[in-house]
C-alpha positions as CSV (number, residue, x, y, z in Angstrom):
1,M,107.2,73.4,-196.2
2,T,110.8,72.2,-195.7
3,I,111.4,68.8,-194.2
4,A,114.9,67.8,-192.9
5,I,115.7,64.1,-192.8
6,N,118.5,63.2,-190.5
7,S,119.7,59.7,-191.3
8,T,122.7,59.6,-188.9
9,H,122.9,56.8,-186.4
10,F,125.4,55.3,-184.1
11,T,124.1,51.7,-183.9
12,S,123.2,49.2,-186.5
13,S,119.7,48.3,-187.8
14,S,118.2,47.4,-191.2
15,G,115.3,49.7,-190.3
16,Y,117.4,52.8,-190.9
17,D,117.8,52.0,-194.6
18,F,114.2,51.2,-194.8
19,F,113.1,54.6,-193.6
20,D,115.6,56.5,-195.6
21,D,114.3,54.8,-198.8
22,Y,110.8,55.6,-197.8
23,F,111.4,59.3,-197.4
24,L,113.3,59.5,-200.7
25,G,110.1,58.0,-202.2
26,I,108.0,60.7,-200.5
27,A,110.3,63.4,-201.8
28,A,110.0,62.1,-205.4
29,S,106.2,62.0,-205.1
30,K,105.8,65.4,-203.3
31,P,107.6,68.0,-205.5
32,E,105.7,70.8,-203.8
33,Y,107.8,70.3,-200.6
34,Q,111.5,70.8,-200.1
35,F,113.5,68.0,-198.5
36,I,116.9,68.2,-196.9
37,F,118.7,64.8,-196.6
38,I,121.3,64.9,-193.9
39,T,123.6,61.9,-194.4
40,P,126.9,60.7,-193.0
41,S,128.3,59.6,-196.5
42,A,127.6,60.1,-200.2
43,V,125.0,57.7,-201.2
44,N,123.8,57.3,-204.9
45,K,120.2,56.9,-203.9
46,H,120.2,60.4,-202.4
47,S,121.7,61.9,-205.5
48,I,118.6,61.7,-207.6
49,N,118.2,64.7,-209.8
50,L,115.2,66.2,-208.2
51,K,114.9,70.0,-207.6
52,N,113.2,69.6,-204.2
53,I,116.0,67.5,-202.7
54,I,119.2,68.8,-201.2
55,T,121.8,66.4,-199.8
56,V,124.0,67.5,-196.9
57,I,127.0,65.3,-196.0
58,S,127.8,65.7,-192.4
59,F,128.9,63.4,-189.5
60,P,130.7,63.6,-186.1
61,K,134.4,64.3,-186.5
62,A,135.3,61.3,-184.2
63,N,133.7,58.0,-183.4
64,N,132.9,58.6,-179.7
65,A,130.0,59.6,-177.6
66,L,131.2,63.1,-176.8
67,M,131.5,63.9,-180.6
68,W,128.2,62.2,-181.3
69,K,126.4,64.5,-178.8
70,F,128.2,67.6,-180.1
71,W,127.0,66.8,-183.6
72,L,123.5,66.1,-182.7
73,D,123.2,69.2,-180.4
74,Y,125.2,71.8,-182.3
75,T,126.1,70.8,-185.9
76,L,122.7,69.3,-186.7
77,P,120.7,72.3,-185.5
78,G,123.0,74.5,-187.4
79,I,122.2,72.6,-190.8
80,V,118.5,72.8,-189.9
81,R,118.7,76.5,-189.4
82,K,120.7,77.2,-192.4
83,H,118.1,75.5,-194.6
84,K,115.1,76.9,-192.7
85,A,113.6,73.5,-192.1
86,D,110.1,73.4,-190.5
87,I,110.5,70.0,-189.1
88,L,113.3,67.5,-188.4
89,I,112.7,63.8,-189.0
90,N,115.3,61.5,-187.4
91,T,115.4,58.0,-188.9
92,G,118.4,56.7,-186.9
93,G,116.8,56.4,-183.5
94,V,118.6,59.5,-182.1
95,C,117.7,63.2,-182.1
96,S,118.9,66.6,-181.1
97,L,118.2,67.9,-177.6
98,R,118.8,71.5,-178.5
99,T,117.0,72.4,-181.6
100,K,113.7,74.2,-181.1
101,I,111.9,73.0,-184.3
102,P,109.5,70.0,-183.9
103,Q,111.2,66.6,-184.2
104,W,109.9,63.3,-185.3
105,L,111.9,60.3,-184.1
106,F,111.8,56.8,-185.8
107,I,112.6,53.8,-183.6
108,S,113.2,50.6,-185.5
109,D,115.4,48.6,-182.9
110,L,115.4,48.4,-179.2
111,S,117.7,45.3,-178.9
112,S,119.9,47.1,-176.5
113,L,117.3,46.6,-173.8
114,N,117.7,42.8,-173.9
115,F,120.9,42.1,-175.7
116,P,123.5,44.8,-174.5
117,H,126.4,42.4,-175.5
118,F,125.5,43.1,-179.2
119,F,126.8,46.6,-178.6
120,S,130.1,48.3,-177.8
121,K,130.6,49.7,-174.3
122,K,130.5,53.3,-175.7
123,Q,127.3,52.6,-177.6
124,M,125.6,51.1,-174.5
125,N,126.6,54.0,-172.3
126,F,125.4,56.5,-175.0
127,L,122.0,54.9,-175.3
128,R,121.5,54.4,-171.6
129,K,122.3,58.0,-170.9
130,N,120.4,59.6,-173.7
131,M,117.5,57.5,-175.0
132,P,115.1,58.7,-172.4
133,A,115.8,62.3,-173.3
134,F,115.6,61.5,-177.0
135,L,112.1,60.0,-176.5
136,N,111.0,62.9,-174.4
137,K,112.3,65.6,-176.6
138,A,110.6,64.3,-179.8
139,K,107.2,65.6,-180.6
140,V,106.3,62.3,-182.1
141,I,107.8,58.8,-181.8
142,S,107.2,56.5,-184.7
143,T,107.6,52.7,-184.9
144,P,106.5,50.1,-187.5
145,T,105.1,47.6,-185.0
146,D,103.0,47.3,-181.9
147,F,105.8,45.2,-180.4
148,L,108.2,48.3,-180.5
149,S,105.4,50.6,-179.4
150,N,104.8,48.4,-176.3
151,E,108.6,48.2,-175.6
152,I,108.8,52.0,-175.6
153,M,105.9,52.4,-173.2
154,R,107.0,49.6,-170.9
155,H,110.7,50.6,-170.6
156,Y,110.4,54.4,-170.9
157,S,106.9,55.3,-169.6
158,I,106.0,57.2,-172.8
159,D,102.4,58.1,-173.3
160,K,100.7,56.0,-176.0
161,E,99.2,59.1,-177.6
162,K,102.8,60.2,-178.5
163,I,103.5,57.1,-180.6
164,F,102.5,57.0,-184.3
165,I,102.4,53.4,-185.7
166,F,103.9,53.4,-189.2
167,Q,102.5,50.6,-191.2
168,M,105.1,48.1,-192.7
169,I,105.4,48.1,-196.4
170,V,107.7,46.4,-198.9
171,D,109.2,47.8,-202.0
172,D,107.4,46.8,-205.1
173,L,110.8,45.5,-206.5
174,Y,110.2,42.4,-204.4
175,Q,107.9,40.3,-206.6
176,P,107.7,36.7,-207.6
177,V,109.6,35.7,-210.9
178,G,109.0,33.0,-213.4
179,W,110.7,29.6,-213.7
180,K,113.0,30.7,-216.6
181,E,114.2,33.8,-214.7
182,K,114.8,31.7,-211.5
183,E,117.0,29.5,-213.6
184,A,119.1,32.3,-214.9
185,I,119.4,33.8,-211.4
186,R,120.5,30.4,-210.0
187,E,123.1,30.1,-212.8
188,K,124.5,33.5,-212.0
189,Y,124.7,33.2,-208.2
190,A,124.6,29.4,-207.3
191,D,126.1,27.5,-210.1
192,G,122.6,26.6,-211.3
193,K,121.7,24.9,-208.1
194,E,118.8,25.6,-205.6
195,Y,119.8,27.8,-202.7
196,F,118.7,29.0,-199.2
197,L,119.1,32.6,-198.7
198,F,119.9,34.9,-195.8
199,S,119.7,38.6,-196.1
200,G,120.6,41.1,-193.4
201,E,123.6,42.2,-191.6
202,I,126.6,40.4,-190.4
203,H,125.9,41.1,-186.8
204,P,125.6,38.8,-183.7
205,G,121.9,39.5,-183.4
206,H,121.3,37.8,-186.8
207,N,122.8,34.6,-185.4
208,L,124.9,33.6,-188.5
209,M,127.1,31.2,-186.6
210,N,124.1,29.0,-185.9
211,L,122.9,29.5,-189.4
212,L,126.2,27.9,-190.7
213,K,125.8,25.1,-188.1
214,A,122.4,24.5,-189.4
215,F,123.5,24.4,-193.0
216,S,126.2,21.9,-192.1
217,F,123.7,19.6,-190.3
218,F,121.4,19.9,-193.3
219,K,124.2,19.0,-195.8
220,K,125.2,16.0,-193.7
221,R,121.8,14.6,-193.3
222,Q,120.4,15.3,-196.9
223,K,123.6,14.9,-199.0
224,S,122.0,17.4,-201.5
225,N,123.8,20.0,-203.7
226,M,121.7,22.8,-202.1
227,Q,123.6,26.0,-201.8
228,L,123.5,28.9,-199.3
229,I,123.7,32.5,-200.3
230,I,124.4,35.2,-197.7
231,T,123.9,38.8,-198.7
232,A,124.9,41.7,-196.5
233,K,126.7,45.0,-196.3
234,A,130.4,45.1,-196.6
235,V,132.2,44.3,-193.3
236,S,135.8,44.6,-192.2
237,K,138.2,41.7,-193.0
238,N,138.9,41.0,-189.4
239,N,135.1,40.5,-188.6
240,S,134.8,37.4,-186.4
241,F,132.2,35.8,-188.7
242,I,134.4,36.4,-191.8
243,E,137.4,34.8,-190.0
244,T,135.2,31.8,-189.0
245,F,133.9,31.4,-192.5
246,K,137.4,31.0,-193.9
247,T,137.7,27.7,-192.3
248,Y,134.0,26.5,-192.7
249,K,133.8,23.0,-194.2
250,Y,131.1,23.9,-196.7
251,R,132.4,27.3,-197.6
252,K,132.6,26.4,-201.3
253,E,128.8,25.9,-201.3
254,V,128.1,29.2,-199.6
255,N,128.2,32.5,-201.6
256,L,128.8,35.7,-199.6
257,L,127.5,38.7,-201.6
258,M,128.2,42.2,-200.2
259,D,126.7,45.5,-201.1
260,L,124.3,44.4,-203.8
261,H,122.1,46.8,-205.7
262,E,118.5,46.6,-204.5
263,K,117.3,45.3,-207.8
264,D,119.8,42.4,-207.7
265,L,118.9,41.6,-204.1
266,A,115.1,41.5,-205.0
267,K,115.9,39.0,-207.8
268,I,118.1,36.8,-205.7
269,T,115.3,36.8,-203.0
270,A,112.6,35.8,-205.5
271,A,114.6,32.8,-206.9
272,A,115.5,31.4,-203.5
273,Y,114.3,27.9,-202.3
274,A,113.6,29.4,-198.9
275,F,114.6,32.5,-196.9
276,L,116.4,31.8,-193.6
277,Y,116.2,34.4,-190.9
278,P,117.3,32.9,-187.4
279,T,117.4,36.3,-185.7
280,L,117.7,36.6,-182.0
281,Y,115.7,39.9,-182.1
282,E,113.5,41.6,-184.6
283,G,111.8,45.0,-184.3
284,M,110.4,45.2,-187.9
285,A,110.5,42.0,-189.8
286,T,111.1,43.8,-193.1
287,L,113.5,41.2,-194.5
288,P,111.1,38.2,-194.0
289,L,108.3,40.2,-195.4
290,R,110.3,40.9,-198.6
291,A,110.7,37.1,-199.1
292,I,107.0,36.5,-198.4
293,Q,106.0,39.1,-201.0
294,C,108.3,37.1,-203.5
295,E,106.3,33.9,-202.7
296,V,109.4,32.4,-201.1
297,P,108.9,30.2,-197.9
298,V,110.4,31.6,-194.7
299,I,112.1,30.0,-191.7
300,T,112.6,32.4,-188.9
301,T,112.2,32.8,-185.1
302,N,109.3,33.8,-183.0
303,T,111.0,36.9,-181.6
304,G,110.0,40.5,-181.3
305,A,107.7,41.7,-184.2
306,V,108.1,38.6,-186.4
307,N,104.8,36.9,-185.2
308,E,103.0,40.2,-185.4
309,I,103.9,40.7,-189.0
310,A,104.1,37.1,-190.4
311,G,101.7,35.1,-188.2
312,D,101.3,31.5,-189.6
313,A,102.8,32.3,-193.0
314,V,106.3,31.2,-191.8
315,L,108.0,28.3,-190.2
316,Y,109.3,29.1,-186.7
317,A,112.6,27.7,-185.3
318,D,114.4,28.0,-182.0
319,P,117.3,30.4,-182.7
320,E,119.5,29.0,-179.9
321,N,119.2,25.4,-181.4
322,F,120.9,25.0,-184.8
323,E,119.5,21.4,-185.1
324,D,116.0,22.9,-184.9
325,I,116.7,25.4,-187.6
326,A,118.2,22.5,-189.8
327,D,115.0,20.4,-189.0
328,K,112.9,23.1,-190.4
329,M,115.2,23.3,-193.5
330,M,114.9,19.6,-194.0
331,L,111.1,19.7,-193.6
332,L,110.7,22.2,-196.4
333,F,113.3,20.3,-198.6
334,K,111.4,16.9,-198.1
335,D,107.8,18.1,-197.9
336,E,106.7,20.0,-201.0
337,T,103.1,20.1,-199.7
338,Q,104.3,22.0,-196.6
339,R,106.3,24.4,-198.8
340,T,103.3,25.0,-201.0
341,E,101.1,25.6,-198.0
342,L,103.5,28.3,-196.7
343,I,103.6,30.0,-200.0
344,K,99.8,30.1,-200.0
345,R,99.7,31.6,-196.5
346,G,102.4,34.0,-197.5
347,K,100.2,35.4,-200.2
348,L,97.5,36.3,-197.8
349,C,100.2,37.9,-195.5
350,A,101.6,39.9,-198.4
351,Q,98.2,41.2,-199.4
352,K,97.5,42.3,-195.8
353,N,100.7,44.3,-195.9
354,K,100.3,45.8,-199.3
355,K,101.4,49.4,-199.6
356,V,98.7,51.8,-198.5
357,N,98.8,55.5,-199.1
358,M,101.0,56.3,-196.1
359,D,102.5,59.3,-197.7
360,D,99.5,61.6,-197.3
361,L,98.7,60.3,-193.8
362,F,102.2,60.9,-192.7
363,L,102.5,64.4,-194.2
364,N,99.1,65.3,-192.7
365,S,100.4,64.1,-189.3
366,I,103.4,66.4,-189.7
367,L,101.3,69.4,-190.7
368,R,99.4,69.1,-187.4
369,L,102.7,69.8,-185.6
370,L,103.4,73.0,-187.4
371,P,102.2,76.7,-187.1
372,K,99.2,77.6,-189.3
373,K,101.4,79.7,-191.6
374,V,103.5,76.7,-192.5
375,H,100.4,74.4,-192.6
376,Q,99.0,76.5,-195.2
377,S,102.0,76.7,-197.5
378,P,101.9,74.5,-200.6
């Protein structure tokens, strides 16, 4: 069986990277199947020297809706035909409306339904016009949470039987570390001081302006040497958050780290005093779950899928109120009993979300979509 993985997307979401990494792991563990990774740029993690992985670099020739559609409906089907793929898996929330082979569509973000101002005008027009067709064209729609599943059914009238819930898992890289290792990590990234951590994207939905305001409020009240580390993908120099940060009063106590290797990010997460995630919308809650698995307390917001995944293992704050976020930061800073209790609850949450054998379950679900002659091959 040959499985094509299309990781092209035209909006931003941390879920896309999660699914791409997951399928790379499946490919490494299933040498009897051929995998075609169709990506918009050369990525080292897709260049692993495995005989059953072929990487195809392809992307629209221009960044506009017309070329996005042309690429999805003509270029992508051509790549799939060339490599004789039996199924096309789309991890970026979009799919082809013209290919005849079965398609599996992953949805990790539907923030456009409630926060259209997070997106450009061309992105919103593209999503409004095409998302219903994408969902109807796909043989199977997959989401990691009941929250997203319910959103799909409510807004697009999709039959529940068509939706496959993909259980949330966290990479085994994210594990607790000992005291000495924490000290070494703090020395490397925070001048030896304790630090709060945010990981995600520099995106309006992640509410980083209020995060900076909360950190300022915390510093004024507590007079501590606590640091803040923000990790994210690289952004343009004229990004509004980057411009604001240049004049931020406590910028010398904030470390912006871009494009970290996953192993480094896991270590930084495990050494954090607490993980801050004041998101306005969350479809997956992967990032808070990573911190929980590292036995790091989490302050986040009761939005989207967060409560479904984390329950009482985190502290919830009002994302619109930076003082409330700061109050939760001060609570953890002053109350070690509260912090210890959160870590204890987090262990139970992490155990509940331990990796199960999703590989075989997922592949068996794929096989049911295919003709018998394909189903019976390796």
